[in-house]
C-alpha angles and dihedrals in degrees: 000000000000089000089059094044091051091049092052094043092051088058094051092256127142119237119209114188109199123217115266126228116250107268120251110264101195124050097172092234144012087257090056091051094053092044088055089048091054093044090051091052091049089051091051090049090053091051092049089049090053090054091048090050091052091048092054093043091052093038091236097156095169092062091040090055092047091050092056089081088058091047091054093043092048092051087058094046094050091046090052092051092048093047094050093046090049091052091049090050090053089054091052111169093342101111092181088083094059092093092060090041089055089052089052090055090050088054091056093046091048094056109295138288 
């Protein structure tokens, strides 16, 4: 987010960061948590696409160019969410695989697979 704030500030814009809702604390299951994770990433992708659409419509190529970093980053984030949810779906109700699943998550946090 600081990258975006810096970009706006360097162009004499004014950034207003709205308050966030308190995050949900109970997802009912690990599956529910990772489904929410994927849905959140899909939502972010949709919002980035809306910004890109506006850039192209207004022929604002500077902002469009800047936003390409977010497009690339979001592709990776959504792929990570899908991959982890797929792995969790493969485990199903077999909790014995959670240890390896946890190691997979560490791999993503540590820089990817």
